[in-house]
N, CA, C and O atoms as a Tinker XYZ file with bonds, in Angstrom:
   268  protein
     1  N     13.681000  -10.850000   -7.035000    73     2
     2  CA    14.045000  -11.035000   -5.651000    64     1     3
     3  C     15.155000  -10.077000   -5.261000    63     2     4     5
     4  O     15.295000   -9.721000   -4.091000    81     3
     5  N     15.924000   -9.673000   -6.216000    73     3     6
     6  CA    17.031000   -8.777000   -5.922000    64     5     7
     7  C     16.527000   -7.417000   -5.458000    63     6     8     9
     8  O     17.063000   -6.856000   -4.502000    81     7
     9  N     15.508000   -6.878000   -6.116000    73     7    10
    10  CA    15.043000   -5.532000   -5.805000    64     9    11
    11  C     14.045000   -5.503000   -4.655000    63    10    12    13
    12  O     14.081000   -4.586000   -3.834000    81    11
    13  N     13.155000   -6.491000   -4.580000    73    11    14
    14  CA    12.110000   -6.451000   -3.555000    64    13    15
    15  C     12.519000   -7.129000   -2.263000    63    14    16    17
    16  O     12.052000   -6.739000   -1.193000    81    15
    17  N     13.368000   -8.120000   -2.333000    73    15    18
    18  CA    13.730000   -8.854000   -1.122000    64    17    19
    19  C     15.085000   -8.485000   -0.552000    63    18    20    21
    20  O     15.460000   -8.956000    0.521000    81    19
    21  N     15.817000   -7.648000   -1.260000    73    19    22
    22  CA    17.138000   -7.266000   -0.785000    64    21    23
    23  C     18.175000   -8.364000   -0.992000    63    22    24    25
    24  O     19.232000   -8.338000   -0.362000    81    23
    25  N     17.890000   -9.321000   -1.859000    73    23    26
    26  CA    18.808000  -10.409000   -2.122000    64    25    27
    27  C     19.845000   -9.965000   -3.155000    63    26    28    29
    28  O     19.523000   -9.226000   -4.085000    81    27
    29  N     21.056000  -10.407000   -2.992000    73    27    30
    30  CA    22.050000  -10.177000   -4.041000    64    29    31
    31  C     21.830000  -11.233000   -5.129000    63    30    32    33
    32  O     21.143000  -12.231000   -4.913000    81    31
    33  N     22.415000  -10.998000   -6.280000    73    31    34
    34  CA    22.280000  -11.971000   -7.371000    64    33    35
    35  C     22.834000  -13.322000   -6.947000    63    34    36    37
    36  O     22.224000  -14.357000   -7.216000    81    35
    37  N     23.979000  -13.319000   -6.290000    73    35    38
    38  CA    24.617000  -14.570000   -5.885000    64    37    39
    39  C     23.756000  -15.319000   -4.874000    63    38    40    41
    40  O     23.647000  -16.543000   -4.946000    81    39
    41  N     23.145000  -14.607000   -3.938000    73    39    42
    42  CA    22.283000  -15.263000   -2.947000    64    41    43
    43  C     21.074000  -15.912000   -3.620000    63    42    44    45
    44  O     20.738000  -17.057000   -3.318000    81    43
    45  N     20.423000  -15.194000   -4.524000    73    43    46
    46  CA    19.261000  -15.740000   -5.217000    64    45    47
    47  C     19.670000  -16.905000   -6.119000    63    46    48    49
    48  O     18.959000  -17.907000   -6.205000    81    47
    49  N     20.792000  -16.775000   -6.775000    73    47    50
    50  CA    21.263000  -17.816000   -7.692000    64    49    51
    51  C     21.613000  -19.101000   -6.952000    63    50    52    53
    52  O     21.386000  -20.197000   -7.465000    81    51
    53  N     22.161000  -18.970000   -5.754000    73    51    54
    54  CA    22.609000  -20.134000   -5.000000    64    53    55
    55  C     21.508000  -20.794000   -4.178000    63    54    56    57
    56  O     21.767000  -21.805000   -3.527000    81    55
    57  N     20.298000  -20.263000   -4.185000    73    55    58
    58  CA    19.190000  -20.912000   -3.494000    64    57    59
    59  C     18.822000  -22.196000   -4.234000    63    58    60    61
    60  O     18.936000  -22.259000   -5.458000    81    59
    61  N     18.387000  -23.204000   -3.511000    73    59    62
    62  CA    17.868000  -24.388000   -4.200000    64    61    63
    63  C     16.685000  -23.999000   -5.091000    63    62    64    65
    64  O     15.938000  -23.078000   -4.758000    81    63
    65  N     16.513000  -24.678000   -6.199000    73    63    66
    66  CA    15.507000  -24.303000   -7.187000    64    65    67
    67  C     14.108000  -24.295000   -6.579000    63    66    68    69
    68  O     13.329000  -23.387000   -6.865000    81    67
    69  N     13.771000  -25.272000   -5.758000    73    67    70
    70  CA    12.452000  -25.334000   -5.140000    64    69    71
    71  C     12.180000  -24.144000   -4.235000    63    70    72    73
    72  O     11.082000  -23.589000   -4.244000    81    71
    73  N     13.183000  -23.753000   -3.453000    73    71    74
    74  CA    13.034000  -22.607000   -2.560000    64    73    75
    75  C     12.957000  -21.303000   -3.352000    63    74    76    77
    76  O     12.181000  -20.410000   -3.011000    81    75
    77  N     13.758000  -21.197000   -4.402000    73    75    78
    78  CA    13.708000  -20.004000   -5.257000    64    77    79
    79  C     12.341000  -19.875000   -5.927000    63    78    80    81
    80  O     11.791000  -18.778000   -6.018000    81    79
    81  N     11.793000  -21.008000   -6.398000    73    79    82
    82  CA    10.476000  -21.003000   -7.026000    64    81    83
    83  C      9.413000  -20.573000   -6.015000    63    82    84    85
    84  O      8.511000  -19.804000   -6.348000    81    83
    85  N      9.520000  -21.069000   -4.779000    73    83    86
    86  CA     8.559000  -20.692000   -3.744000    64    85    87
    87  C      8.616000  -19.191000   -3.481000    63    86    88    89
    88  O      7.574000  -18.543000   -3.376000    81    87
    89  N      9.816000  -18.635000   -3.372000    73    87    90
    90  CA     9.966000  -17.194000   -3.142000    64    89    91
    91  C      9.355000  -16.384000   -4.276000    63    90    92    93
    92  O      8.699000  -15.374000   -4.022000    81    91
    93  N      9.555000  -16.801000   -5.508000    73    91    94
    94  CA     9.008000  -16.084000   -6.656000    64    93    95
    95  C      7.486000  -16.144000   -6.646000    63    94    96    97
    96  O      6.829000  -15.132000   -6.888000    81    95
    97  N      6.915000  -17.318000   -6.369000    73    95    98
    98  CA     5.460000  -17.443000   -6.302000    64    97    99
    99  C      4.887000  -16.575000   -5.174000    63    98   100   101
   100  O      3.849000  -15.935000   -5.338000    81    99
   101  N      5.565000  -16.563000   -4.047000    73    99   102
   102  CA     5.110000  -15.759000   -2.906000    64   101   103
   103  C      5.203000  -14.270000   -3.230000    63   102   104   105
   104  O      4.335000  -13.491000   -2.836000    81   103
   105  N      6.242000  -13.880000   -3.938000    73   103   106
   106  CA     6.402000  -12.490000   -4.345000    64   105   107
   107  C      5.300000  -12.074000   -5.310000    63   106   108   109
   108  O      4.789000  -10.958000   -5.217000    81   107
   109  N      4.929000  -12.949000   -6.232000    73   107   110
   110  CA     3.848000  -12.659000   -7.177000    64   109   111
   111  C      2.535000  -12.470000   -6.415000    63   110   112   113
   112  O      1.782000  -11.541000   -6.710000    81   111
   113  N      2.251000  -13.336000   -5.443000    73   111   114
   114  CA     1.034000  -13.187000   -4.628000    64   113   115
   115  C      1.018000  -11.854000   -3.898000    63   114   116   117
   116  O     -0.009000  -11.176000   -3.863000    81   115
   117  N      2.139000  -11.477000   -3.320000    73   115   118
   118  CA     2.227000  -10.228000   -2.559000    64   117   119
   119  C      1.994000   -9.018000   -3.462000    63   118   120   121
   120  O      1.272000   -8.094000   -3.090000    81   119
   121  N      2.597000   -9.024000   -4.632000    73   119   122
   122  CA     2.432000   -7.908000   -5.564000    64   121   123
   123  C      0.992000   -7.818000   -6.047000    63   122   124   125
   124  O      0.461000   -6.717000   -6.193000    81   123
   125  N      0.344000   -8.966000   -6.299000    73   123   126
   126  CA    -1.061000   -8.957000   -6.707000    64   125   127
   127  C     -1.940000   -8.387000   -5.606000    63   126   128   129
   128  O     -2.841000   -7.599000   -5.895000    81   127
   129  N     -1.706000   -8.763000   -4.348000    73   127   130
   130  CA    -2.485000   -8.225000   -3.235000    64   129   131
   131  C     -2.290000   -6.720000   -3.095000    63   130   132   133
   132  O     -3.249000   -5.987000   -2.852000    81   131
   133  N     -1.057000   -6.261000   -3.247000    73   131   134
   134  CA    -0.775000   -4.830000   -3.151000    64   133   135
   135  C     -1.470000   -4.069000   -4.279000    63   134   136   137
   136  O     -2.015000   -2.989000   -4.051000    81   135
   137  N     -1.455000   -4.620000   -5.489000    73   135   138
   138  CA    -2.125000   -3.963000   -6.609000    64   137   139
   139  C     -3.627000   -3.904000   -6.399000    63   138   140   141
   140  O     -4.256000   -2.899000   -6.729000    81   139
   141  N     -4.219000   -4.971000   -5.852000    73   139   142
   142  CA    -5.652000   -4.964000   -5.551000    64   141   143
   143  C     -5.977000   -3.891000   -4.509000    63   142   144   145
   144  O     -6.980000   -3.187000   -4.632000    81   143
   145  N     -5.135000   -3.768000   -3.491000    73   143   146
   146  CA    -5.356000   -2.760000   -2.452000    64   145   147
   147  C     -5.237000   -1.353000   -3.027000    63   146   148   149
   148  O     -6.000000   -0.463000   -2.654000    81   147
   149  N     -4.294000   -1.151000   -3.925000    73   147   150
   150  CA    -4.132000    0.159000   -4.561000    64   149   151
   151  C     -5.343000    0.477000   -5.420000    63   150   152   153
   152  O     -5.850000    1.598000   -5.390000    81   151
   153  N     -5.814000   -0.510000   -6.190000    73   151   154
   154  CA    -7.005000   -0.297000   -7.019000    64   153   155
   155  C     -8.226000   -0.003000   -6.167000    63   154   156   157
   156  O     -9.013000    0.888000   -6.488000    81   155
   157  N     -8.386000   -0.744000   -5.088000    73   155   158
   158  CA    -9.531000   -0.539000   -4.206000    64   157   159
   159  C     -9.495000    0.854000   -3.581000    63   158   160   161
   160  O    -10.525000    1.523000   -3.492000    81   159
   161  N     -8.320000    1.288000   -3.152000    73   159   162
   162  CA    -8.200000    2.606000   -2.540000    64   161   163
   163  C     -8.416000    3.716000   -3.558000    63   162   164   165
   164  O     -8.990000    4.754000   -3.230000    81   163
   165  N     -7.964000    3.507000   -4.785000    73   163   166
   166  CA    -8.105000    4.565000   -5.789000    64   165   167
   167  C     -9.538000    4.683000   -6.305000    63   166   168   169
   168  O     -9.930000    5.735000   -6.809000    81   167
   169  N    -10.315000    3.618000   -6.184000    73   167   170
   170  CA   -11.707000    3.654000   -6.636000    64   169   171
   171  C    -12.655000    4.143000   -5.549000    63   170   172   173
   172  O    -13.854000    4.275000   -5.798000    81   171
   173  N    -12.156000    4.409000   -4.373000    73   171   174
   174  CA   -12.990000    4.948000   -3.316000    64   173   175
   175  C    -13.740000    3.909000   -2.514000    63   174   176   177
   176  O    -14.667000    4.254000   -1.781000    81   175
   177  N    -13.366000    2.648000   -2.633000    73   175   178
   178  CA   -14.049000    1.609000   -1.871000    64   177   179
   179  C    -13.393000    1.384000   -0.509000    63   178   180   181
   180  O    -13.788000    0.490000    0.239000    81   179
   181  N    -12.415000    2.181000   -0.203000    73   179   182
   182  CA   -11.739000    2.065000    1.084000    64   181   183
   183  C    -12.522000    2.770000    2.171000    63   182   184   185
   184  O    -13.690000    3.111000    1.982000    81   183
   185  N    -11.893000    2.986000    3.293000    73   183   186
   186  CA   -12.550000    3.605000    4.426000    64   185   187
   187  C    -12.287000    5.104000    4.528000    63   186   188   189
   188  O    -12.617000    5.714000    5.545000    81   187
   189  N    -11.708000    5.703000    3.511000    73   187   190
   190  CA   -11.419000    7.129000    3.557000    64   189   191
   191  C    -12.673000    7.927000    3.208000    63   190   192   193
   192  O    -13.585000    7.411000    2.562000    81   191
   193  N    -12.711000    9.166000    3.630000    73   191   194
   194  CA   -13.855000   10.029000    3.381000    64   193   195
   195  C    -13.392000   11.310000    2.712000    63   194   196   197
   196  O    -12.242000   11.727000    2.845000    81   195
   197  N    -14.305000   11.911000    1.999000    73   195   198
   198  CA   -14.090000   13.231000    1.439000    64   197   199
   199  C    -14.885000   14.204000    2.275000    63   198   200   201
   200  O    -16.060000   13.971000    2.558000    81   199
   201  N    -14.252000   15.294000    2.673000    73   199   202
   202  CA   -14.952000   16.273000    3.492000    64   201   203
   203  C    -16.008000   17.001000    2.668000    63   202   204   205
   204  O    -15.752000   17.481000    1.564000    81   203
   205  N    -17.177000   17.063000    3.234000    73   203   206
   206  CA   -18.274000   17.799000    2.635000    64   205   207
   207  C    -18.837000   18.735000    3.701000    63   206   208   209
   208  O    -18.335000   18.769000    4.825000    81   207
   209  N    -19.865000   19.487000    3.360000    73   207   210
   210  CA   -20.466000   20.376000    4.349000    64   209   211
   211  C    -21.162000   19.595000    5.455000    63   210   212   213
   212  O    -21.423000   20.142000    6.526000    81   211
   213  N    -21.467000   18.324000    5.210000    73   211   214
   214  CA   -22.161000   17.507000    6.212000    64   213   215
   215  C    -21.227000   16.876000    7.240000    63   214   216   217
   216  O    -21.627000   16.667000    8.385000    81   215
   217  N    -19.991000   16.569000    6.850000    73   215   218
   218  CA   -19.089000   15.907000    7.786000    64   217   219
   219  C    -17.852000   16.734000    8.122000    63   218   220   221
   220  O    -16.897000   16.210000    8.694000    81   219
   221  N    -17.860000   17.987000    7.783000    73   219   222
   222  CA   -16.732000   18.866000    8.051000    64   221   223
   223  C    -16.767000   19.325000    9.509000    63   222   224   225
   224  O    -17.834000   19.672000   10.016000    81   223
   225  N    -15.628000   19.334000   10.187000    73   223   226
   226  CA   -15.617000   19.782000   11.572000    64   225   227
   227  C    -15.894000   21.284000   11.664000    63   226   228   229
   228  O    -15.529000   22.052000   10.774000    81   227
   229  N    -16.533000   21.678000   12.736000    73   227   230
   230  CA   -16.830000   23.101000   12.898000    64   229   231
   231  C    -15.609000   23.821000   13.469000    63   230   232   233
   232  O    -14.815000   23.233000   14.202000    81   231
   233  N    -15.475000   25.076000   13.129000    73   231   234
   234  CA   -14.359000   25.894000   13.592000    64   233   235
   235  C    -14.757000   26.524000   14.939000    63   234   236   237
   236  O    -15.824000   27.130000   15.045000    81   235
   237  N    -13.914000   26.384000   15.953000    73   235   238
   238  CA   -14.232000   26.993000   17.243000    64   237   239
   239  C    -14.326000   28.517000   17.118000    63   238   240   241
   240  O    -13.657000   29.126000   16.284000    81   239
   241  N    -15.148000   29.103000   17.942000    73   239   242
   242  CA   -15.371000   30.559000   17.914000    64   241   243
   243  C    -14.066000   31.326000   18.185000    63   242   244   245
   244  O    -13.875000   32.426000   17.666000    81   243
   245  N    -13.194000   30.761000   18.978000    73   243   246
   246  CA   -11.937000   31.466000   19.290000    64   245   247
   247  C    -11.037000   31.614000   18.072000    63   246   248   249
   248  O    -10.140000   32.457000   18.077000    81   247
   249  N    -11.251000   30.824000   17.036000    73   247   250
   250  CA   -10.436000   30.905000   15.820000    64   249   251
   251  C    -11.047000   31.804000   14.758000    63   250   252   253
   252  O    -10.386000   32.128000   13.772000    81   251
   253  N    -12.253000   32.199000   14.935000    73   251   254
   254  CA   -12.882000   33.038000   13.908000    64   253   255
   255  C    -12.369000   34.483000   14.028000    63   254   256   257
   256  O    -12.091000   34.972000   15.123000    81   255
   257  N    -12.254000   35.141000   12.880000    73   255   258
   258  CA   -11.742000   36.504000   12.843000    64   257   259
   259  C    -12.831000   37.466000   13.301000    63   258   260   261
   260  O    -13.999000   37.318000   12.942000    81   259
   261  N    -12.433000   38.445000   14.094000    73   259   262
   262  CA   -13.387000   39.453000   14.564000    64   261   263
   263  C    -12.916000   40.814000   14.072000    63   262   264   265
   264  O    -11.916000   41.339000   14.561000    81   263
   265  N    -13.622000   41.381000   13.121000    73   263   266
   266  CA   -13.259000   42.699000   12.590000    64   265   267
   267  C    -14.323000   43.683000   12.887000    63   266   268
   268  O    -14.202000   44.852000   12.521000    81   267
């Protein structure tokens, strides 16, 4: 909680045990969701695309070199 929530040691220590336990459980859930999202994005199951000759934008004629 100190590093991810910005809590000082004294603040985390002085929380009631039930509330501290809830924060830790919630933090674990959040980290698991973030890791799943990172894994999904790294495996290519996200909505990103790789440019290929089929989906690459065309270059306007004004930008082409004329020699």
